Structures are given as C-alpha cells and as structure tokens.
C-alpha positions in Angstrom: 37.9 -44.7 -24.6 38.1 -44.4 -20.8 39.4 -40.9 -21.1 36.6 -39.7 -23.4 34.0 -41.3 -21.2 35.4 -39.5 -18.2 35.4 -36.2 -20.1 31.8 -36.8 -21.2 30.8 -37.5 -17.6 32.6 -34.3 -16.4 31.0 -32.2 -19.1 27.5 -33.6 -18.3 28.1 -32.9 -14.6 29.3 -29.4 -15.4 26.3 -28.7 -17.6 23.9 -30.0 -15.0 25.6 -27.7 -12.4 25.5 -24.7 -14.7 21.8 -25.4 -15.5 20.9 -25.8 -11.9 22.8 -22.6 -11.0 21.0 -20.8 -13.8 17.6 -21.8 -12.3 18.6 -21.4 -8.7 15.6 -19.7 -7.1 17.7 -17.4 -4.9 18.8 -15.5 -8.0 15.3 -14.3 -8.7 14.3 -10.9 -7.5 10.9 -10.7 -6.0 8.6 -8.0 -7.5 6.6 -5.6 -5.4 3.4 -7.4 -6.5 4.5 -10.5 -4.7 5.5 -8.4 -1.6 2.0 -6.8 -1.7 0.3 -10.2 -1.9 2.4 -11.6 1.0 1.5 -8.6 3.1 -2.2 -8.9 2.3 -2.5 -12.7 3.0 -0.3 -12.5 6.1 -2.6 -9.9 7.6 -5.8 -11.7 6.6 -4.6 -14.9 8.2 -2.8 -13.4 11.2 0.8 -14.5 10.6 3.9 -12.3 10.6 4.8 -11.1 7.1 8.5 -12.1 7.8 7.4 -15.7 8.4 5.6 -15.9 5.0 8.6 -14.3 3.3 10.9 -16.8 5.0 8.8 -19.7 3.8 8.6 -18.3 0.2 12.4 -17.7 0.2 13.1 -21.2 1.6 10.6 -23.1 -0.6 11.0 -21.4 -3.9 13.4 -18.4 -3.7 10.4 -16.2 -4.9 10.1 -18.2 -8.1 6.3 -18.5 -8.7 6.7 -21.0 -11.5 8.8 -23.5 -9.6 7.6 -27.1 -9.7 9.5 -29.7 -7.7 8.0 -33.2 -7.7 4.5 -32.6 -6.4 5.1 -29.1 -5.0 4.0 -26.0 -6.8 4.7 -22.3 -6.9 5.9 -19.7 -4.3 5.1 -21.7 -1.2 5.7 -25.1 -2.8 2.3 -26.3 -1.7 0.9 -29.7 -2.9 -2.4 -29.8 -4.7 -3.7 -32.0 -1.9 -2.8 -29.5 0.8 -4.3 -26.7 -1.3 -7.5 -28.7 -1.5 -7.7 -29.0 2.3 -7.6 -25.2 2.2 -10.5 -25.0 -0.2 -8.7 -25.0 -3.6 -10.7 -26.6 -6.5 -8.6 -25.8 -9.5 -5.9 -27.8 -11.4 -2.4 -28.2 -10.0 -1.1 -25.8 -12.6 -3.3 -23.0 -11.1 -1.0 -23.0 -8.0 1.7 -21.4 -10.2 -0.3 -18.2 -10.1 1.3 -16.2 -7.1 -2.1 -14.9 -5.9 -3.6 -18.4 -5.9 -0.6 -20.0 -4.3 -0.5 -17.5 -1.5 -4.3 -17.6 -1.1 -4.1 -21.3 -0.2 -0.5 -21.5 1.1 -0.7 -18.8 3.7 -3.7 -20.3 5.6 -1.9 -23.6 5.6 1.1 -21.8 7.2 -1.2 -19.9 9.6 -2.4 -23.3 10.9 1.2 -24.5 11.4 1.9 -21.1 13.2 -1.1 -21.6 15.4 -0.2 -25.2 16.3 3.4 -24.1 17.0 2.1 -21.7 19.6 3.6 -18.7 17.6 7.1 -20.2 17.4 8.2 -19.4 13.9 11.0 -22.0 13.7 8.5 -24.8 14.7 5.9 -23.4 12.3 8.3 -23.7 9.4 9.0 -27.3 10.4 5.3 -28.1 10.7 4.6 -26.4 7.4 7.2 -28.5 5.7 6.3 -31.8 7.4 2.6 -31.5 7.9 0.7 -30.6 11.1 -2.4 -32.9 11.1 -1.3 -35.1 14.0 0.1 -32.2 16.0 -3.3 -30.4 15.6 -5.2 -33.5 16.5 -3.0 -34.1 19.6 -3.6 -30.4 20.7 -7.4 -30.7 19.9 -7.1 -27.9 17.4 -8.6 -29.6 14.3 -11.9 -27.7 14.6 -10.2 -24.3 14.7 -8.0 -24.6 11.7 -8.2 -22.0 8.9 -9.0 -22.3 5.3 -8.7 -19.8 2.4 -12.4 -18.9 3.1 -11.9 -18.2 6.8 -12.9 -14.7 7.8 -10.1 -12.2 8.0 -8.3 -11.8 11.3 -7.6 -8.2 10.3 -9.7 -5.8 12.3 -12.4 -4.3 10.1 -11.6 -0.7 9.0 -13.1 2.0 11.3 -16.2 3.5 9.8 -15.7 7.0 8.5 -16.6 9.8 10.9 -20.2 11.0 10.6 -20.6 14.2 8.6 -21.3 17.3 10.6 -25.0 18.2 10.5 -25.7 20.9 8.0 -26.7 24.2 9.5 -30.5 24.6 9.6 -32.0 27.7 8.0 -33.8 30.0 10.5 -37.4 29.2 11.1 -39.4 32.2 9.7 -42.2 31.8 12.3 -39.7 31.9 15.2 -38.1 35.0 13.6 -41.5 36.7 13.4 -42.3 35.9 17.0 -39.0 37.4 18.1 -39.6 40.6 16.2 -43.1 41.0 17.6 -42.0 40.1 21.2 -39.2 42.7 21.2 -41.4 45.9 21.2 -43.7 44.4 23.8 -40.8 43.7 26.1 -39.6 47.3 25.5 -43.0 48.8 26.4 -43.5 46.6 29.4 -40.4 48.0 31.1 -41.1 51.2 33.2 
C-alpha cells in the first residue's frame, strides 16, 4: 500500500513536471509580428526595444496566451494596471498581443521614467508597482497612458515638388521680336 502510494505520488510529480516543461514559455518562438509590435510601441512610448523584449521574455517567454493568477498575456499585466493605462475591455482582451503591448508598454515606460533610465530598476518597478516612487519623485502628473502622444518625432514632410516650367509669355516674346530690329537700326 505504502509503495503504491509513493509510486502514485512520484508519477503525479513527474506528470506535473512534464506538463510544466511542455508549457514553459521559454520554449515558444516569438514571431516577427510580435517583434514588430514591440518595436512600434517601444518607439511610441520612448523605451528601448531591448527593455520591452526583456520584460516580455521574463514575464511570459513570448507566450501571448499565458495567464498566471491575475496576470495576462505577453507582459503579464493585470487588468487593473491596464485600466490605469486607459484599457476598457475584458481581462481576456489582454491576451491579444497588440492590446497587451498597447497597455503594457506605457506602464513599462512609466517605470523606466521613474527609474531615471535604469533598465534594471525599471524592471523591478514594473514588477512591483511604481505609484509610491512616482509620488515621492513628484512625477504622477507626467505619467503616460496608452493614449499619450507618441514620443517618436513626426516624420519629415516630403520635399516640395519643383515648380513646373512656365510656358513663355506670348506678349513678352512679341515685344522681344519687335525690339530686336529697333536696336539693330539704332546702332550706327
């Protein structure tokens, strides 16, 4: 009896480990679409792309469908934190990579700003929350949301087209023709 209970316990432990290993986020390749979204939102909110990638790798291993307790998606953002960034949808909406990054990256941008640009500290603030640090540094009024204007410089306007050549004025041409013989006669 004791032996079969131990075997059952070992088998259950082995299955749990195998199951966890099969779902380990680090085994998931990240598609180019996620890379493109990371690049876009990193530039919009003024944070280094490598920092966003580090957070996504650390939090979800690039698994957009990961749910752990109350944390959702690529950046493992809570619905409450997403709401502070302007999100109004259901928690399950945060499993969409674009939605998750749209609300997770400005949250990370705030942590990055409060950390003074220190990536290690920004990651710690992202994971633990930054409200009190922002309050202490008097930065609450300058925090970003998903609707904040882009920090990317606007694209340069296209160069103005060269003016089209003007056709010759017929009146001026006639005056030139008439003036030419007069100038020739007036010379001695």
